[in-house]
One Martini backbone bead per residue (centre of mass of N, CA, C, O) as a GRO file, in nm:
protein
  414
    1MET     BB    1  15.266   9.536  18.766
    2LYS     BB    2  15.306   9.353  18.523
    3ARG     BB    3  15.034   9.212  18.538
    4ASN     BB    4  14.859   9.463  18.501
    5GLY     BB    5  14.965   9.530  18.218
    6ILE     BB    6  14.868   9.272  18.080
    7GLN     BB    7  14.569   9.308  18.145
    8LEU     BB    8  14.533   9.579  17.999
    9VAL     BB    9  14.603   9.472  17.719
   10GLY     BB   10  14.382   9.255  17.706
   11PHE     BB   11  14.139   9.443  17.734
   12SER     BB   12  14.201   9.611  17.482
   13LEU     BB   13  14.182   9.380  17.274
   14LEU     BB   14  13.893   9.296  17.343
   15ALA     BB   15  13.761   9.569  17.278
   16LEU     BB   16  13.847   9.574  16.983
   17VAL     BB   17  13.704   9.318  16.892
   18LEU     BB   18  13.417   9.401  16.979
   19THR     BB   19  13.400   9.655  16.804
   20VAL     BB   20  13.443   9.525  16.531
   21GLY     BB   21  13.205   9.329  16.554
   22LEU     BB   22  12.984   9.543  16.587
   23ILE     BB   23  13.031   9.692  16.322
   24PHE     BB   24  12.982   9.446  16.139
   25THR     BB   25  12.695   9.385  16.235
   26LEU     BB   26  12.569   9.663  16.170
   27SER     BB   27  12.641   9.659  15.874
   28ARG     BB   28  12.467   9.411  15.802
   29GLN     BB   29  12.200   9.526  15.903
   30ASN     BB   30  12.195   9.776  15.718
   31THR     BB   31  12.205   9.615  15.456
   32LYS     BB   32  11.936   9.470  15.508
   33ALA     BB   33  11.756   9.731  15.557
   34LYS     BB   34  11.919   9.861  15.280
   35PRO     BB   35  11.865   9.776  14.992
   36ALA     BB   36  11.933   9.776  14.677
   37SER     BB   37  11.793   9.919  14.410
   38PRO     BB   38  11.661   9.804  14.144
   39THR     BB   39  11.671   9.821  13.809
   40LYS     BB   40  11.446   9.921  13.589
   41PRO     BB   41  11.338   9.799  13.315
   42LYS     BB   42  11.304   9.870  12.999
   43PRO     BB   43  11.102   9.884  12.759
   44ASN     BB   44  11.089   9.729  12.450
   45LEU     BB   45  10.793   9.872  12.382
   46VAL     BB   46  10.665  10.190  12.258
   47ALA     BB   47  10.344  10.361  12.197
   48HIS     BB   48  10.257  10.675  12.033
   49GLU     BB   49   9.956  10.886  11.988
   50TRP     BB   50   9.840  11.149  11.762
   51GLY     BB   51   9.536  11.359  11.703
   52THR     BB   52   9.245  11.467  11.497
   53PHE     BB   53   8.895  11.566  11.539
   54THR     BB   54   8.700  11.731  11.299
   55SER     BB   55   8.422  11.957  11.354
   56ILE     BB   56   8.083  12.086  11.298
   57ALA     BB   57   7.855  12.281  11.452
   58GLY     BB   58   7.538  12.308  11.476
   59ARG     BB   59   7.263  12.457  11.608
   60ASP     BB   60   7.224  12.176  11.789
   61GLY     BB   61   7.548  12.073  11.821
   62VAL     BB   62   7.567  11.888  11.589
   63ALA     BB   63   7.726  11.738  11.355
   64ILE     BB   64   7.801  11.834  11.027
   65ASP     BB   65   7.820  11.851  10.702
   66TRP     BB   66   8.130  11.844  10.507
   67ARG     BB   67   8.435  11.959  10.312
   68PRO     BB   68   8.758  11.904  10.404
   69LEU     BB   69   8.877  11.861  10.081
   70ASN     BB   70   8.818  12.164   9.994
   71GLY     BB   71   9.120  12.191   9.851
   72ALA     BB   72   9.429  12.226   9.912
   73SER     BB   73   9.696  12.076  10.006
   74ASP     BB   74   9.898  12.047  10.331
   75LEU     BB   75  10.109  11.852  10.196
   76PRO     BB   76  10.347  11.683  10.094
   77LYS     BB   77  10.416  11.522   9.791
   78PHE     BB   78  10.507  11.234   9.921
   79VAL     BB   79  10.232  11.195  10.005
   80TYR     BB   80   9.978  10.983  10.011
   81THR     BB   81   9.678  10.932   9.810
   82GLU     BB   82   9.365  10.831   9.718
   83ALA     BB   83   9.365  10.967   9.436
   84SER     BB   84   9.668  10.866   9.339
   85LYS     BB   85   9.877  10.655   9.479
   86LYS     BB   86  10.184  10.808   9.453
   87GLY     BB   87  10.274  11.136   9.562
   88TYR     BB   88  10.066  11.351   9.490
   89ARG     BB   89   9.856  11.584   9.471
   90GLY     BB   90   9.514  11.550   9.594
   91THR     BB   91   9.174  11.474   9.580
   92TYR     BB   92   8.878  11.371   9.729
   93GLY     BB   93   8.678  11.249   9.493
   94ILE     BB   94   8.513  11.264   9.199
   95GLN     BB   95   8.488  11.600   9.191
   96GLY     BB   96   8.743  11.709   9.385
   97LYS     BB   97   8.582  11.805   9.679
   98GLY     BB   98   8.446  11.591   9.820
   99GLU     BB   99   8.283  11.435  10.055
  100PRO     BB  100   8.038  11.451  10.271
  101VAL     BB  101   8.114  11.493  10.619
  102ARG     BB  102   8.164  11.496  10.976
  103VAL     BB  103   8.477  11.391  10.977
  104ARG     BB  104   8.816  11.488  11.038
  105MET     BB  105   9.110  11.305  11.020
  106GLU     BB  106   9.404  11.447  11.170
  107THR     BB  107   9.718  11.354  11.197
  108PRO     BB  108   9.801  11.075  11.268
  109VAL     BB  109  10.065  10.960  11.485
  110ILE     BB  110  10.319  10.698  11.523
  111TYR     BB  111  10.525  10.610  11.784
  112PHE     BB  112  10.856  10.468  11.866
  113TYR     BB  113  11.014  10.274  12.142
  114THR     BB  114  11.357  10.153  12.139
  115GLU     BB  115  11.681   9.976  12.189
  116LYS     BB  116  11.606   9.775  11.957
  117GLU     BB  117  11.601   9.606  11.687
  118MET     BB  118  11.283   9.570  11.503
  119GLU     BB  119  10.981   9.391  11.418
  120ILE     BB  120  10.658   9.504  11.301
  121SER     BB  121  10.302   9.532  11.315
  122VAL     BB  122  10.056   9.765  11.157
  123ASP     BB  123   9.705   9.836  11.242
  124VAL     BB  124   9.418  10.029  11.115
  125ASP     BB  125   9.097  10.060  11.190
  126PHE     BB  126   8.803  10.202  10.978
  127PRO     BB  127   8.473  10.139  10.974
  128LYS     BB  128   8.365  10.474  10.945
  129GLY     BB  129   8.592  10.510  10.711
  130LYS     BB  130   8.862  10.686  10.526
  131VAL     BB  131   9.162  10.676  10.390
  132THR     BB  132   9.355  10.958  10.232
  133GLU     BB  133   9.637  10.962  10.391
  134TRP     BB  134   9.997  10.859  10.369
  135TYR     BB  135  10.299  10.757  10.568
  136PRO     BB  136  10.418  10.536  10.444
  137GLN     BB  137  10.377  10.295  10.255
  138ALA     BB  138  10.121  10.063  10.211
  139SER     BB  139   9.975   9.755  10.169
  140VAL     BB  140   9.681   9.850  10.282
  141VAL     BB  141   9.388  10.042  10.156
  142ASN     BB  142   9.052  10.023  10.200
  143LYS     BB  143   9.066   9.708  10.259
  144ALA     BB  144   9.021   9.394  10.313
  145TYR     BB  145   9.185   9.251  10.606
  146ALA     BB  146   9.416   9.044  10.785
  147PRO     BB  147   9.613   9.164  11.051
  148ASN     BB  148   9.625   8.872  11.191
  149ARG     BB  149   9.623   8.554  11.331
  150HIS     BB  150   9.298   8.568  11.372
  151GLY     BB  151   9.152   8.662  11.085
  152GLN     BB  152   9.032   8.941  11.108
  153PHE     BB  153   8.849   9.161  10.927
  154HIS     BB  154   8.950   9.477  10.778
  155THR     BB  155   8.942   9.839  10.754
  156GLY     BB  156   9.212  10.060  10.631
  157ILE     BB  157   9.544  10.018  10.760
  158THR     BB  158   9.854   9.858  10.643
  159TRP     BB  159  10.224   9.813  10.671
  160GLY     BB  160  10.316   9.561  10.776
  161THR     BB  161  10.647   9.572  10.785
  162VAL     BB  162  10.820   9.728  11.061
  163LYS     BB  163  11.112   9.901  11.118
  164LEU     BB  164  11.322   9.946  11.400
  165LEU     BB  165  11.591  10.217  11.421
  166PRO     BB  166  11.780  10.339  11.675
  167ASP     BB  167  12.085  10.347  11.508
  168THR     BB  168  11.979  10.536  11.282
  169LYS     BB  169  12.018  10.762  11.053
  170GLU     BB  170  11.856  11.030  10.959
  171ASN     BB  171  11.650  11.008  10.633
  172PHE     BB  172  11.436  11.244  10.528
  173LEU     BB  173  11.201  11.377  10.363
  174ARG     BB  174  11.226  11.714  10.201
  175GLU     BB  175  11.117  12.013  10.134
  176ILE     BB  176  11.191  12.336  10.097
  177SER     BB  177  10.934  12.404  10.203
  178TYR     BB  178  10.730  12.461  10.446
  179ASN     BB  179  10.570  12.223  10.683
  180HIS     BB  180  10.347  12.096  10.929
  181TYR     BB  181  10.469  11.802  10.917
  182TYR     BB  182  10.767  11.826  11.043
  183PRO     BB  183  10.733  11.871  11.361
  184ALA     BB  184  10.666  11.563  11.423
  185ARG     BB  185  10.991  11.491  11.432
  186GLU     BB  186  11.036  11.639  11.729
  187THR     BB  187  11.159  11.361  11.865
  188ASP     BB  188  11.266  11.042  12.033
  189ALA     BB  189  11.196  10.866  11.825
  190VAL     BB  190  11.232  10.610  11.620
  191PRO     BB  191  11.312  10.506  11.335
  192ILE     BB  192  11.156  10.406  11.033
  193GLN     BB  193  11.085  10.114  10.809
  194VAL     BB  194  10.952  10.080  10.469
  195CYS     BB  195  10.842   9.860  10.230
  196ASN     BB  196  10.685   9.907   9.970
  197ALA     BB  197  10.431   9.755   9.802
  198ASP     BB  198  10.621   9.718   9.521
  199LYS     BB  199  10.936   9.695   9.613
  200THR     BB  200  11.110   9.965   9.504
  201LYS     BB  201  11.127  10.097   9.804
  202ILE     BB  202  11.267  10.263  10.082
  203GLU     BB  203  11.112  10.406  10.375
  204GLN     BB  204  11.158  10.688  10.587
  205GLU     BB  205  11.065  10.769  10.935
  206LYS     BB  206  10.933  10.885  11.255
  207PHE     BB  207  10.649  10.774  11.151
  208LEU     BB  208  10.311  10.703  11.133
  209PHE     BB  209  10.094  10.821  10.869
  210TYR     BB  210   9.746  10.945  10.886
  211ARG     BB  211   9.429  10.995  10.713
  212GLY     BB  212   9.069  11.109  10.723
  213VAL     BB  213   8.723  11.011  10.678
  214GLY     BB  214   8.388  11.039  10.843
  215ASN     BB  215   8.088  10.862  10.999
  216PHE     BB  216   8.070  10.960  11.330
  217ASP     BB  217   8.036  10.970  11.670
  218LEU     BB  218   8.078  11.216  11.897
  219PRO     BB  219   8.059  11.293  12.241
  220LEU     BB  220   8.038  11.602  12.158
  221THR     BB  221   7.833  11.885  12.211
  222VAL     BB  222   7.793  12.222  12.060
  223LYS     BB  223   7.650  12.536  12.189
  224LEU     BB  224   7.540  12.860  12.088
  225SER     BB  225   7.401  13.108  12.331
  226GLY     BB  226   7.495  13.388  12.301
  227GLY     BB  227   7.725  13.393  12.582
  228LYS     BB  228   7.692  13.072  12.557
  229VAL     BB  229   7.838  12.741  12.618
  230SER     BB  230   7.730  12.422  12.536
  231LEU     BB  231   7.813  12.110  12.703
  232ASN     BB  232   7.771  11.767  12.575
  233ASN     BB  233   7.785  11.443  12.708
  234ARG     BB  234   7.697  11.139  12.526
  235GLY     BB  235   7.869  10.957  12.676
  236GLN     BB  236   8.003  10.734  12.918
  237ALA     BB  237   8.258  10.889  12.942
  238GLU     BB  238   8.466  11.101  13.063
  239ILE     BB  239   8.557  11.431  12.992
  240LYS     BB  240   8.873  11.581  12.954
  241ASN     BB  241   9.007  11.867  12.902
  242LEU     BB  242   8.860  12.154  12.823
  243ILE     BB  243   8.872  12.405  12.550
  244VAL     BB  244   8.752  12.729  12.518
  245PHE     BB  245   8.810  12.899  12.210
  246GLU     BB  246   8.914  13.243  12.101
  247ASN     BB  247   8.940  13.433  11.790
  248ARG     BB  248   8.896  13.794  11.785
  249GLY     BB  249   9.070  13.987  11.594
  250GLY     BB  250   9.341  13.865  11.755
  251LYS     BB  251   9.190  13.795  12.013
  252ILE     BB  252   9.230  13.615  12.322
  253GLY     BB  253   9.043  13.321  12.451
  254PHE     BB  254   8.972  13.109  12.753
  255ASN     BB  255   8.822  12.803  12.878
  256PHE     BB  256   8.831  12.568  13.151
  257VAL     BB  257   8.751  12.208  13.161
  258SER     BB  258   8.828  11.932  13.345
  259ASN     BB  259   8.524  11.802  13.343
  260LEU     BB  260   8.268  11.578  13.171
  261SER     BB  261   7.969  11.396  13.219
  262HIS     BB  262   7.736  11.580  13.085
  263GLU     BB  263   7.645  11.905  13.157
  264THR     BB  264   7.747  12.241  13.050
  265THR     BB  265   7.804  12.599  13.113
  266VAL     BB  266   7.980  12.860  12.944
  267ASP     BB  267   8.145  13.123  12.874
  268ARG     BB  268   8.233  13.326  12.655
  269PRO     BB  269   8.525  13.426  12.585
  270ALA     BB  270   8.745  13.650  12.697
  271THR     BB  271   8.960  13.869  12.501
  272ASN     BB  272   9.231  13.880  12.752
  273GLN     BB  273   9.452  13.692  12.637
  274THR     BB  274   9.706  13.462  12.560
  275LEU     BB  275   9.861  13.233  12.365
  276ASP     BB  276  10.062  13.125  12.575
  277ALA     BB  277   9.848  13.031  12.780
  278VAL     BB  278   9.709  12.815  12.597
  279LEU     BB  279   9.962  12.650  12.532
  280LEU     BB  280  10.023  12.560  12.822
  281GLU     BB  281   9.752  12.419  12.873
  282LEU     BB  282   9.771  12.218  12.639
  283GLU     BB  283  10.035  12.082  12.715
  284ARG     BB  284   9.944  11.984  12.992
  285THR     BB  285   9.717  11.805  12.885
  286LEU     BB  286   9.882  11.612  12.702
  287VAL     BB  287  10.069  11.507  12.927
  288ALA     BB  288   9.843  11.403  13.118
  289GLU     BB  289   9.757  11.184  12.884
  290GLY     BB  290  10.084  11.069  12.805
  291LEU     BB  291  10.262  11.251  12.671
  292TYR     BB  292  10.535  11.368  12.574
  293VAL     BB  293  10.668  11.670  12.560
  294LYS     BB  294  10.767  11.658  12.262
  295GLU     BB  295  10.494  11.564  12.151
  296ALA     BB  296  10.323  11.803  12.241
  297LYS     BB  297  10.487  12.017  12.089
  298ALA     BB  298  10.454  11.893  11.807
  299MET     BB  299  10.148  11.915  11.789
  300ILE     BB  300  10.122  12.220  11.830
  301LYS     BB  301  10.312  12.304  11.597
  302SER     BB  302  10.148  12.168  11.368
  303TRP     BB  303   9.856  12.335  11.466
  304ARG     BB  304   9.879  12.639  11.530
  305ASP     BB  305   9.756  12.786  11.278
  306SER     BB  306   9.472  12.635  11.297
  307TRP     BB  307   9.372  12.631  11.597
  308PHE     BB  308   9.428  12.975  11.629
  309GLU     BB  309   9.239  13.088  11.455
  310GLU     BB  310   8.979  13.229  11.355
  311GLY     BB  311   8.749  13.162  11.619
  312LEU     BB  312   8.525  12.909  11.755
  313ARG     BB  313   8.635  12.649  11.991
  314VAL     BB  314   8.668  12.299  12.090
  315PHE     BB  315   8.881  12.123  12.309
  316TYR     BB  316   8.935  11.760  12.337
  317VAL     BB  317   8.969  11.449  12.497
  318LEU     BB  318   8.930  11.145  12.415
  319PRO     BB  319   8.833  10.870  12.517
  320ARG     BB  320   8.993  10.580  12.483
  321ALA     BB  321   8.749  10.400  12.409
  322LYS     BB  322   8.665  10.575  12.164
  323THR     BB  323   8.920  10.551  11.998
  324ASP     BB  324   8.913  10.234  11.980
  325GLU     BB  325   8.641  10.231  11.829
  326ILE     BB  326   8.720  10.403  11.576
  327LEU     BB  327   9.052  10.300  11.609
  328PRO     BB  328   9.167  10.015  11.580
  329LEU     BB  329   9.471   9.884  11.727
  330THR     BB  330   9.748   9.686  11.584
  331ILE     BB  331  10.031   9.544  11.760
  332GLU     BB  332  10.314   9.339  11.647
  333PRO     BB  333  10.424   9.319  11.907
  334LYS     BB  334  10.314   9.399  12.207
  335PRO     BB  335  10.321   9.663  12.381
  336GLU     BB  336  10.381   9.788  12.705
  337GLU     BB  337  10.292  10.071  12.569
  338VAL     BB  338   9.983  10.264  12.500
  339VAL     BB  339   9.931  10.587  12.356
  340ARG     BB  340   9.617  10.780  12.304
  341VAL     BB  341   9.577  11.119  12.159
  342LEU     BB  342   9.264  11.242  12.078
  343VAL     BB  343   9.154  11.545  11.941
  344GLY     BB  344   8.887  11.740  11.973
  345ARG     BB  345   8.736  11.961  11.712
  346ALA     BB  346   8.491  12.214  11.763
  347GLU     BB  347   8.321  12.403  11.548
  348ILE     BB  348   8.182  12.741  11.560
  349ILE     BB  349   7.917  12.915  11.440
  350THR     BB  350   7.901  13.248  11.429
  351PRO     BB  351   7.737  13.545  11.400
  352GLU     BB  352   7.978  13.690  11.271
  353MET     BB  353   8.015  13.503  11.035
  354GLU     BB  354   7.732  13.528  10.913
  355LYS     BB  355   7.740  13.833  10.868
  356ASP     BB  356   7.981  13.844  10.679
  357VAL     BB  357   7.875  13.650  10.459
  358LYS     BB  358   7.611  13.804  10.400
  359THR     BB  359   7.748  14.061  10.306
  360GLN     BB  360   7.907  13.936  10.067
  361VAL     BB  361   7.660  13.828   9.916
  362GLY     BB  362   7.543  14.110   9.857
  363TYR     BB  363   7.792  14.203   9.674
  364LEU     BB  364   7.726  14.004   9.429
  365HIS     BB  365   7.509  14.235   9.311
  366SER     BB  366   7.705  14.414   9.203
  367PRO     BB  367   7.794  14.608   8.919
  368SER     BB  368   8.077  14.560   9.026
  369ARG     BB  369   8.335  14.358   8.957
  370GLN     BB  370   8.530  14.425   9.189
  371VAL     BB  371   8.332  14.375   9.421
  372ARG     BB  372   8.265  14.081   9.356
  373GLU     BB  373   8.555  13.970   9.374
  374GLU     BB  374   8.607  14.059   9.667
  375ALA     BB  375   8.375  13.898   9.792
  376MET     BB  376   8.478  13.617   9.706
  377LYS     BB  377   8.743  13.629   9.859
  378ASN     BB  378   8.615  13.662  10.144
  379LEU     BB  379   8.466  13.393  10.138
  380GLN     BB  380   8.726  13.206  10.088
  381LYS     BB  381   8.863  13.263  10.371
  382HIS     BB  382   8.688  13.027  10.514
  383GLY     BB  383   8.719  12.786  10.351
  384ARG     BB  384   8.597  12.484  10.466
  385PHE     BB  385   8.362  12.672  10.623
  386TYR     BB  386   8.189  12.808  10.403
  387GLU     BB  387   7.957  12.606  10.347
  388PRO     BB  388   7.839  12.576  10.638
  389ILE     BB  389   7.763  12.876  10.665
  390LEU     BB  390   7.560  12.885  10.437
  391LYS     BB  391   7.370  12.669  10.558
  392SER     BB  392   7.310  12.821  10.821
  393ILE     BB  393   7.177  13.070  10.692
  394LEU     BB  394   6.951  12.921  10.526
  395GLN     BB  395   6.768  12.822  10.765
  396ASN     BB  396   6.674  13.157  10.835
  397GLU     BB  397   6.619  13.272  10.564
  398THR     BB  398   6.388  13.523  10.400
  399ASP     BB  399   6.541  13.631  10.167
  400ALA     BB  400   6.507  13.549   9.841
  401LYS     BB  401   6.768  13.668   9.718
  402VAL     BB  402   6.968  13.543   9.920
  403LYS     BB  403   6.885  13.247   9.889
  404ALA     BB  404   6.952  13.223   9.587
  405GLN     BB  405   7.255  13.287   9.616
  406ILE     BB  406   7.328  13.057   9.812
  407GLU     BB  407   7.229  12.822   9.634
  408LYS     BB  408   7.432  12.885   9.408
  409LEU     BB  409   7.689  12.844   9.577
  410LEU     BB  410   7.630  12.552   9.667
  411LYS     BB  411   7.618  12.431   9.385
  412ALA     BB  412   7.919  12.500   9.318
  413GLU     BB  413   8.027  12.304   9.558
  414ALA     BB  414   7.903  12.015   9.467
   0.00000   0.00000   0.00000
């Protein structure tokens, strides 16, 4: 009996040892089968850019000449301009109204993301255009320069050495009055610092900002015929995410085209939608192209008043290869990720616009001074699109009196 008890205890101890060993073995096997996922290191440097190329479609759909800088500046006074090169408002061009060009490059901004303080160099070549506004101060603007160690000469803008300061408290210039320049700061990008060209002061900002004008071909032509809008992709790469938008008397409508390889025709939008709907679609498009959500929101907020004003226009994202062709960008050291989202904005002169302008031109012959002054105010409400509308009317106008009046107005704009 005693022997049996000893045997029973022995078997129990053996079973316990085997069980512990089995658990240990299975544990090691499970550990090998499911290794811990290594943490992916964050990129040392990321650069994101957004901006707009604005053009006006002629009757044949091709971009026509216009004067985008004919009027007061819409930027804060501290932004540098080609006219002044000091920091106060000015207009571009010898006569103060700007040279006729096909494209206005509006508000490209370049953001940077890094976890450590570092110095970089940033250069934007603009071979078929001229930089007209920028901030912070740049080392070279619109002159030939060798932007990097390769010694290749470019024209455009270079900021020289740019410091990225992720742990620095933001301290940016700001005027008392609101300006659509400021929403571009509402992102998680790191502050930057540039020592200006004459070494007199250090300037901080949330991004590198520049604008310009140029004469180059955009890939999309847009033509309105009756109630149809024809979209023609003349480039090699597919154009994605097109929005045909219209604000007619405060009523909103838009049609979405996901991609365009060659040519398609869509209906002129029915104005039965809401601005919130188009804002959501546009934000989705910008994020799909690679912008962070805050960047997409900042871009839309910056241009909300202008993009969605009265009129018919097409928004589309330029293929990356086209953006790099128009604006070659060099950043050293090279970022691990570079996203560039340049939105094409093609304005369409509608029959309604032409009718309204033609009516106001007729009132300029009124014997009443008050009527004439009111008509001129109504004409000027079309802003920078006023001159192109006059030119469009003139192409088919047969009334000699109206033609003479339009030619007089155009002469005053020249």
